[in-house]
Structure formats: structure tokens, C-alpha cells
Backbone as CSV, one residue per row, in Angstrom:
resi,resn,N_x,N_y,N_z,CA_x,CA_y,CA_z,C_x,C_y,C_z
1,MET,-37.775,93.822,52.315,-38.861,94.594,51.551,-39.286,93.944,50.271
2,ILE,-38.195,93.336,49.706,-38.516,92.524,48.222,-39.295,91.346,48.867
3,ARG,-38.946,90.746,50.163,-39.720,89.590,50.460,-41.305,89.949,50.623
4,THR,-41.433,91.064,51.126,-42.903,91.556,51.465,-43.450,91.693,50.121
5,TYR,-43.012,92.284,49.063,-43.543,92.304,47.702,-43.606,91.005,47.140
6,LEU,-42.766,90.226,47.038,-42.885,88.785,46.800,-44.061,87.923,47.440
7,LEU,-44.118,88.101,48.575,-45.339,87.391,49.381,-46.459,87.913,48.927
8,THR,-46.675,89.223,48.730,-48.113,89.935,48.288,-48.240,89.517,46.848
9,CYS,-47.391,89.507,45.974,-47.626,88.978,44.711,-48.109,87.539,44.615
10,LEU,-47.356,86.579,45.451,-47.848,85.242,45.424,-49.279,84.959,45.971
11,LEU,-49.617,85.818,47.013,-50.690,85.638,47.637,-52.004,86.308,46.506
12,MET,-51.654,87.325,46.006,-52.541,87.980,44.782,-52.900,86.880,43.650
13,ALA,-51.733,86.217,43.294,-51.750,85.045,42.320,-52.814,83.912,42.672
14,ALA,-52.426,83.530,43.928,-53.229,82.451,44.482,-54.575,82.597,44.601
15,PHE,-55.016,83.702,44.735,-56.480,83.940,44.955,-57.209,84.401,43.725
16,THR,-56.376,84.847,42.773,-56.947,85.346,41.484,-57.140,84.043,40.321
17,ALA,-56.253,83.272,40.451,-56.010,82.076,39.566,-57.448,81.151,39.619
18,PRO,-57.969,80.880,40.649,-59.048,79.966,40.804,-60.226,80.607,40.251
19,VAL,-60.332,82.010,40.307,-61.419,82.931,39.743,-61.400,82.698,38.442
20,ALA,-60.315,82.911,37.687,-60.111,83.083,36.165,-60.361,81.812,35.648
21,ALA,-59.945,80.531,36.127,-60.240,79.325,35.745,-61.667,78.981,35.635
22,ALA,-62.530,79.447,36.581,-63.853,79.058,36.727,-64.567,79.747,35.751
23,THR,-64.234,80.542,34.840,-64.956,81.386,33.855,-64.723,80.833,32.575
24,GLU,-64.256,79.549,32.339,-64.202,78.914,31.040,-65.059,77.799,31.094
25,TYR,-65.894,77.811,30.108,-66.970,76.705,29.785,-66.672,76.164,28.473
26,TYR,-66.913,74.868,28.508,-66.751,73.884,27.336,-68.056,73.152,27.211
27,VAL,-68.434,72.850,25.807,-69.505,72.014,25.404,-68.874,70.656,25.050
28,ALA,-69.338,69.665,26.044,-68.623,68.362,25.764,-69.990,67.240,25.713
29,GLN,-69.531,66.156,25.141,-70.606,65.176,24.552,-69.960,63.855,25.373
30,ASP,-70.788,63.251,26.178,-70.506,62.034,26.717,-70.169,60.895,25.653
31,ALA,-69.132,60.202,25.731,-68.771,59.083,24.666,-69.735,58.063,24.609
32,ALA,-70.326,57.723,25.768,-71.066,56.578,25.922,-72.513,56.689,25.556
33,THR,-73.310,57.934,26.153,-74.385,58.079,26.019,-74.704,59.260,24.802
34,LYS,-73.774,59.935,24.326,-73.965,60.640,23.216,-74.614,62.048,23.799
35,LYS,-74.851,62.284,25.080,-75.673,63.337,25.565,-74.628,64.319,25.861
36,CYS,-74.971,65.900,25.400,-74.076,66.806,25.730,-74.283,67.741,26.809
37,SER,-73.307,68.111,27.345,-73.389,69.092,28.587,-72.323,70.119,28.862
38,ILE,-72.513,71.158,29.437,-71.486,72.243,29.633,-70.774,71.943,30.939
39,VAL,-69.518,71.969,30.764,-68.484,71.580,31.845,-67.467,72.790,31.917
40,THR,-66.825,72.742,33.087,-65.815,73.893,33.351,-64.465,73.411,33.112
41,LYS,-64.263,72.123,32.842,-62.930,71.671,32.784,-62.666,70.993,31.205
42,LYS,-61.572,71.256,30.624,-61.675,70.803,29.206,-61.875,69.346,29.196
43,PRO,-62.725,68.787,28.348,-62.950,67.537,28.013,-61.669,66.660,27.798
44,ASP,-61.476,65.517,28.306,-60.110,64.702,28.149,-60.194,63.956,26.876
45,GLY,-61.343,63.786,25.976,-61.244,63.273,24.809,-61.510,61.600,24.730
46,LYS,-61.583,61.194,26.015,-61.993,59.810,26.184,-63.363,59.466,26.752
47,LYS,-63.593,59.991,27.857,-65.010,59.746,28.322,-65.854,61.128,27.789
48,MET,-65.415,62.110,27.841,-66.155,63.311,27.234,-65.417,64.066,25.969
49,MET,-66.093,64.114,24.887,-65.517,64.581,23.802,-65.939,66.223,23.678
50,ASP,-65.091,66.838,23.203,-65.040,68.327,23.052,-66.084,68.532,21.819
51,VAL,-67.181,69.351,21.904,-67.884,69.517,20.749,-67.527,71.111,20.317
52,GLY,-67.026,71.233,19.125,-66.487,72.459,18.709,-65.353,72.934,18.917
53,MET,-64.619,72.316,19.833,-63.040,72.767,20.030,-62.987,74.236,20.655
54,MET,-63.988,74.651,21.217,-63.893,76.019,21.617,-64.099,76.167,23.158
55,MET,-63.862,77.165,23.749,-63.902,77.633,25.127,-64.668,78.887,25.109
56,TYR,-65.851,78.704,26.081,-66.611,80.041,26.105,-66.383,80.915,27.366
57,LYS,-66.548,82.067,27.541,-66.259,82.876,28.579,-67.785,82.995,29.527
58,THR,-68.688,82.619,29.044,-69.962,82.656,29.817,-70.796,81.483,29.514
59,LYS,-71.432,80.979,30.481,-72.276,79.826,30.201,-73.475,80.182,29.190
60,ALA,-73.804,81.302,29.283,-74.842,81.494,28.234,-74.487,81.285,27.002
61,ASP,-73.258,81.694,26.822,-72.411,81.381,25.245,-72.411,80.079,25.112
62,ALA,-71.980,79.209,26.064,-71.922,77.770,25.820,-73.254,77.061,25.589
63,GLU,-74.310,77.522,26.163,-75.578,77.113,26.124,-76.110,77.242,24.727
64,LYS,-75.538,78.541,24.216,-76.072,78.838,22.806,-75.518,78.164,21.835
65,ALA,-74.232,77.789,22.103,-73.400,76.997,21.178,-73.895,75.533,21.064
66,MET,-74.174,75.049,22.429,-74.730,73.577,22.498,-75.948,73.418,21.778
67,LYS,-76.929,74.390,21.956,-78.120,74.336,21.131,-77.887,74.313,19.550
68,GLY,-76.897,75.088,19.147,-76.772,75.171,17.768,-75.762,74.310,17.128
69,SER,-75.349,73.248,18.084,-74.482,72.186,17.425,-75.303,71.028,16.829
70,ALA,-74.743,70.595,15.831,-75.358,69.513,15.166,-75.081,68.162,15.869
71,GLY,-74.101,68.147,16.553,-73.643,67.037,17.313,-74.649,66.699,18.613
72,CYS,-75.059,67.903,18.965,-75.764,67.805,20.295,-77.316,67.771,19.975
73,LYS,-77.847,67.297,19.164,-79.426,67.336,18.745,-79.917,66.135,18.850
């Protein structure tokens, strides 16, 4: 019985974790070209630099922040 509950919880966690991770957006600037873009993974700080040090829940919020950022103009 406990085994069934444990298996159910593991399966639920496995399918909900990727969905939650895909809802994070970052404004990043390419270190070489200085061009800004919106990415779903946190910038590494070497090739892509984080602009504003924030995570956004929607792509629209990230786009608004990118347009308002002084580093992305």
C-alpha cells in the first residue's frame, strides 16, 4: 500500500517538475554581441549575462523588462 502511494507521488513529481521549470524566463545579454534575448534557463555568466538579476513568470513580463532595460537598447 505504501509502495503504491510512493510510486504515485514520484510519478506526479516527475510530470509536474518540467512544467514548472518551463515557466521561468530571464532577460539575457550575449557577452560577445551585446544583443539581448529572452531565455528559459538562467544565464551562466560567461557567454550569456543576466540583465536585471530577475526571473519572470511570463514571457510578456520578460519582454517588458527587456524593452525597459538600459543595457538592452
